[in-house]
N, C-alpha and C positions, 0 to 999 in steps of 0.2 A: 504493500499500500504506499502510496505517496502522499506526503503532507505539503502543503503550500503556505508560504508565509510571505506577505508583501510589505514592502518598505519604500520610503522616499529618500534618495540621497541627492540633494540638490533637485535638478530637474529631471533625474534619472529614476524611473521606477525599477525596482529591484524585486523579482520574484524568486524566492528561494525554495528549491524543490528538494525534499529530503525522503530517504526511504528507497523504495522500489518503484520505478516508472515503467509499468507494463500494462498490457491489455486488460481493459476492465473499466469499472465505474470510477476509480480513482483517476485514471488517465482522462477520462472524459471530464471529470470535475476540474482538474488542473487545466485542460485545454479550454474549457469554458470559463475559467478564471482568467487566463491570459487574453481570450478573445473579448471578454468584457472590458478589460483596460484598454485594449486597442480601439474598441467601439466607443470608449469614453473619452478618447482624445490622447491617450498615451502615445508619444512619439519617440521617446527614448527609453529602451527597456534592457535590462540585464537579467538573464536566466542564470541564476547562480546555483551550480550543481556540486558545490563543495561537500555537501552532506548527502549526496544521492549515491546509493550503494550499487544500484543495478538500473540498467536501462535495456528494453528490448526493442525490436525493429519498429513496433507501433509507437513507443515513447519517441524514437528518433524521428519517425514520421510526423508525429504531432509538432515537434519542434521545428521541423523543416517548414510545415505548414503554416505554423504561427509566424515564422520568420518572413514568409512569403506575404502573409496578410499585413504584416507590419510594413513591409516595403511598399506594398500596393496603397497603403494608407499614407505614404510620405514619410514614414519614420524609419528608425534603425534599431536592430535588436542585436545583441551580443550574447554569447554564452561563456560564462566563467567558471573556473574551478573544477572542470571535470578531471577526474584522475583514476587511476587503477582500471577495473574492468569497464567503467563507463567511458573513459577515454579511448580504451582499445576498440570498443564498438564503433566509435566516430572514426578511428583511424582505418578499420577494415572497410567502412561503408564510404570512405573518402568525403566525409561530411563537410570537410573544410572547403569544399568546392561551392557549397550553398549556404553555410553558416560561418559566422565569424567568431573565433575562439580567442579567449585570453585566459592566462594563467590563474588569475584571481580577480576578485570582484573590484579591488582598487584599479588595477590595470583596464579592465573593461570599463568602468566608469570614466576614466581619463580618456579613453578612446572617444566617448560620447560627448566629452566637453568640447567647448569652442577650440581650445588649444589642439585637441587630438584629431580634429576634422581637417 
């Protein structure tokens, strides 16, 4: 099961995902939470995966879909803190072709700041 926590750091909305992001109701809940933020006007978002233990292909697909929605809305989304098995899934899938990754939350936020653009 995945848990979501949202916070603001300046003008960047941070969505922290923790636990296991895999096919099921929890994935749908997390996707809906992110989509509500995008629909509500969020244009700078970081998905913080530092506390995520596991992700499957449906979780990866959800992140790619949300990233595409953010771009279509004129915003930017970055993924931060992926490590271990989660990072390995991204490597195998070559997710860096469609998602922007940063080592940690601070790096991702700085990439979205005016100086980082």
